[in-house]
N, C-alpha and C positions, 0 to 999 in steps of 0.2 A: 504493500500500500504506500509506496514511496511518493507517487503523484499526489495522493490524498494528503499525505503527511505534509507535503510542501504547500499544497494549495489551500488546505483547510485544517490546520493543526488542531483546532478545537474539536471538530468531528472525529478526526483521527484518534485523538487522545481518548474520547469517549468510547470509541470502538475498541481500542486497546484495553481500556479499563473493563469493558464488558467481556473481552476474551479472558482477562485475568479473573473476573468474577465467576464466569462459568467454569473455568478450570478448577478454581479453588473452593467451590461450594458443592454441597450435595443437593441435587435438584430432585425433589419428590413431587413436583407439580404434575398431576396426572395428564394434563393436556399439553405438556411440553416433551420434546425429544431432541435428539441430535441428528441432524441430517448430514450427509457425507460431504467431503470437500468437492466431489464431482458435482453434486447437486448445487452447492454454493457457487461453483464456477459457472455453471449454466445460468443460474439466477443472476449472477453479476455480469452477464455477457452483454454485448451490444445489440442483442435481439430486443432489448428494451427500447431501442430507437424506432422500431418498425410498427407502423400502423397496419392492422390487418383485419378490419371489420369484415365480418362474414365468416365463411368456413373454407377449408381447403378446396382449392379449385373454383371457389365461388366468392372471391374477394371483391371489395369495392375499390381497392387500391392496386396499382401496379407494383411489381418488384417483390411479390410474395412467395416466390418459388421455394426459398429456403425455410421460411416459417411454415409453409404448407408441409414440408417434410417433417419438421419436428412435431407439429400438431397431429399429423397422421400417425406418427410413431406413438405419441402419447395416447391417442384414441385406441389404436390397435393393442397396445400393451395393457391399458386399463381394462379393456374387454377380456383380454387373455387372463390376467391375474384374478379377476373376479368371476369369470365365466358369464359375462353379461352380453346381452344382444346389442345394446347401444350405449355409447358413452359420450357425454359432453364434458370436455376438459376445460371449458372457458370460465366457469364461475370464479369470481375473484376470491370468494370465501365460502364457508359452509352456510352462512346465513343467506347469501345470494342464491345458493343451490336450493335451499328450502323455500325461499321466496319464489323462485322460478317454478317449482312444482305447484305451489299454491296458486300462483297466477295462471298456470297452464290449465288447471282442471276445476278451479273454483271461481265463484263470483263473490264480490263483497257481500258480507252478511251470511254466507254459507257457514255451516257448522263444522268445527274440527274437534276431534277427541284426541288429546295429547296428555303426556305425563306432566303433572304439576311440578313447576320449577322447584318448589320447596321440598319435594320428594325425590328430586334427582333429575328432573327434566331439563329442558333448555329454553332460553329466552324465546326462540323461534317456534316453540311448541304451544304458544298461546299467552305469554306474559303480556299483561295489559298495556305496558309502555312500549312494546315491540310492535312491528308492523303486523305480526300475526294476531295480536290481541286487539289492535286498532281496526283492522279490516274485516275480521271474522268473528263469528259467534263461537266462543270457546267453552268446551266442557273438558274437565280434567279427570283423570284417574290417578291413583297413587299407590303407595305400598301399605301393607297391613302394619298396624302399630305393634302388634305382638311379635311379628316375624321379620319385618323389613323387606318382605317379598311382595311382588305383584300377585294379586289374586285374580287370575284370568276369568273366573266365573263372575266376579264383580265387574270386571271390564266389559264382559259380554252383557251383563244386566244394564250397565250405564249406556252402552251402545244401543241396545234394543229400546231403551226408554227415550233416548235423545235423538236417534237417527242421524248421526253425523254424515257429512259427505266425504270426509277424509279422516282416517285414523293414522296417527303417527306413533310408531314404536321407536324408542331410542332415548338416550339419557346422557347426562354429563356427570352424574354421580350415582349410578346404580351398580352395585358390585356383583350382580348375579347374571346368569345367562338369560338372554331374552329369547322367548319362545316365539319365533317369527311365524311358524306354522299355525300356532294358536291364534295369533293376531290376524292372520290371513283368513282363517275360518270365521272369525267374528266379523271382519270387514265384509266378507261375502254374504254373511247372513243378513246384514243390514243394508247391503248395496252400496258400501263405501269404497272409495279408493284406499289403498294401503301403501303408506310410505314408511320406509325404514331409514332412520337417520343413524348411521353407524360411525359418525365422526370420531368417537372415542375408540371404537373397537375395530376399525377397518383393517389395521395391520394384523390384529388377532384373527380376523376372518381369513385374510390371505394366508396367514401362517397355519391355518387349520386348527386353531385352539379356541375358536368360537364358531357356532353354527352360522352358515351364510344365509342372508335373507333373499338372495338372488332368485331362488326357485319360487318364492312366495310373493314378494313385494312387486307392486306395479312400478314403484319408483324407489331407488336407493340413493341417498345423498350422503356425502362425507366431506370432511376436510381432507387435505392431502398431507398435513403435518401430523401431529400427535403420534399414535402408534404406527401410522403408515410411513413415517420417517422421511417425508418429502418436504418441499417448500411450503410456505403458508399459502393455501389456496383451497378451492372447492372442486367438487366433481359430482356429476349426476350420472347414474346408471339407470336404464329403464328397458322395458320391453320395446321391441322394434316398432310396434303399433303406435307408441307414444313419441317416437323420435322427432317427428316434424313439429309436434306441439312444444316439446321441450326446447329444441334448437331455436325456434322462432321466438320463444319467450326470452331466452338468454340474449339473443340478438335478432332483431332490434328491440325486443321488449323491455329489458331492464338494464342492459349493458351496451356500451359502444365497442371501442377497440379492445380486444383481449390483450392481456399482458403476455406477450410472446416469450419474454425471458423466463417467466414463471412456468409457462407451458413447456418450455424446453427442459426446465428443471423437473417438472412433473414426469416427463418422459424418462429422464435419467432414473428417478426414484422408482418408477414402475418396473424398469429393467432390473434394478437392484432387488426388487421384491420377488423376482423369479429365482433367486439363488437359494441354495440350501442354508447358507449362513444366515440369511434373512429369516427363514423359517425357524431356525434354531434360536435366534434372538427373540422372536415372538413367543416361543415356548418357554424360554427362560424368563421372559417378562412375567408370565403368569406364575411360574414356579416361585419367582422372587416375591411376588405379591402375596401368594399363599403363605410362604415361609415367614414373611414379616408380619402378616396379620396374626398368625399363630403365636409369634413371639410376644406381640402386644397382649393377646388374650392371656397368655401365661403370666404376664406382669400385671394383670388385674384391670385391663382397659376394656371398656364396653364398645364393641364394634356393631355398627348397624348391620342387621341381618346375620350377625355372628361370624362374619368372615368375608371371603371373596371367591369368585370364579374367574375373575378377569385381571386387569392391570391396576385396579385401584380398590381402596376401601375407605370407609368413613369411621372416624373415632368419635364417640359421644363422650364429651369431657365433663359431664355433669358430676360424676363421682370424683373428679380431680379438682373441683373448686375453682375452675378458671374457664374463661370463654375461649372460643376458637381464635379470636383476635389476639388475646393474651398469649396463647401458645404460638401463633404465627410469628409475632414480634420477638418473643423470647428465643425461639429457635433460629430466627434470622440472625440474631445477635451472636450465635455460635456457628454461623455459615451453613445451616440446614434450612433449605428453602421449601416451603409448602404453603398451602392456602387454607384460610379459614373457610368453613362451609356450613350452611344450614344442615340440620338433620331432619328427617321426617317428623312432623308434629312439633317442630321447634317453637318454643315460646318466645325465643329471642328474635330480634330482627336480623336482616342479612349483614349488617355492618358489624355486629358483635354476636355472631351465632354461637351455638353450643358445640359445634364440632369442627374437626379438621379433616381435609381430604388428602390422602397419601397415594401416590402412584409410582410405579417402578420403571416406566419406559426409559427415561434418561440414564439412570444408573445402570440399567441392563445394557444399553447401547455402549456404555463405557467399559463393559466387561465384568461388572460386579455380579456375584452369585449369592447363594444362600448364606455362606459364611459372612459376607459383607453386610447383607441386609439384616442379619441377626445382630451384628455389631452396631449398625445404625439405629435399630430399634432400642438397643441398650442405651445408646447415647441420648436419644430423644427422651427416654424414660428418666434418665438421671437428671436432665435439665428440667423437665416438667415437674419432677418430684421434689427438686430442691432449687426452686427458681431464684432464690436470693443468695445462693452460695457461689461466690466469685471464683473460688478454686475449682469447683466443678466445671464452671463455664470455660475456664482456661484449659482444663484437661480435655474437654470435649472439642474445643477449637483445634487443639493439637491433633487429636485423633482424626477429626475431619480432614485436616490438612494432610495427614499421613495417608489416609485412604485416597484422597484426590491425587496425590503424587503417584501412588501405586497404579491408579487407573486414569491416565490422562484423557482429556476430552478427545484429542486426536493424537495420532503418532506424529512426532516432530517433523518427519519428512513429508507428511501430508499437509500440515498446516502450521505455520510459524508466524508469530507477530514480528514486526520490524523493530529492532532495537534502536 
């Protein structure tokens, strides 16, 4: 980054500080991950210069031959790794992907049945301040208070009573397997479209450690980062019969020129997802989450639903006498990064909720396994159990630094900051 260093040292320094931060902290944010240097190189390429409104071979601008090549590769690879009939790789983010599906098949005021945000859903599944809550009539399902699991019989009852036009399965904080086949049966019974939002679990689906929604859903949306390990962006997969509806809603419906540098990076990430190493990483991500969850249970922590089947879990901190915000700030002070999170039926607000969310994608991408996640759980427990003990904090900071040195963010020959 010599040119950037010379032209804009303020931005350069901020980037170098971020390299340092990511290298020297343990990242347990469930929606974050590490994308490869190859993905970053594609994302940072001069393909960002090119306007390419339209689709391969059907552009509104001249000079699109090379960007046609990368978008065609991204489409082909996305369809291959997911086994989908059609793929649109242009959504700028997962939220735009969800918006496109809603706009393609619904009218303003139509009813959507989605998971309650406070129970683990997402903003785009009907939060009142999001486009989904503003434009559509929203009905929610959630989890059972006693178990933390979705009760599909209750979902069916809600669907039969409310007759939604679209049912959304997917979550940002649900630690259990989603039964896509069951959702599809419910949708068919009430005559609704079925959309699966797999933004969090897409990499797990590709890696074979979570059931795929492709055989059941009319539409599948996802981000391309998180467990998928690509650049920040969105993706829509659907049945061929919906291809024209989706493509025309993305462009010219809600977006103009696609980000061709991001699409190039998506193509690279999808190729990486075809490797055995990628699949092993996804399997290890789940093993790590399960091992860490069990370690917290052994140490007396209450986990929503009692554990996890995927890459994340939620800890209810009621019996620890602190809020999720307290825990987040305390752990950040010892270089352990995670996020506060509401828990189902939380009596606290979103700013100071009763829980924290822990995910294992980033640490797994760095090479950490069961031994390390057990050690990390021990570190978290020590800090939360003795929040005012300065010596404990110093000890944990050193342990965190030692772990980070042992498992670098990238091998030095792949990625180096400029001194």
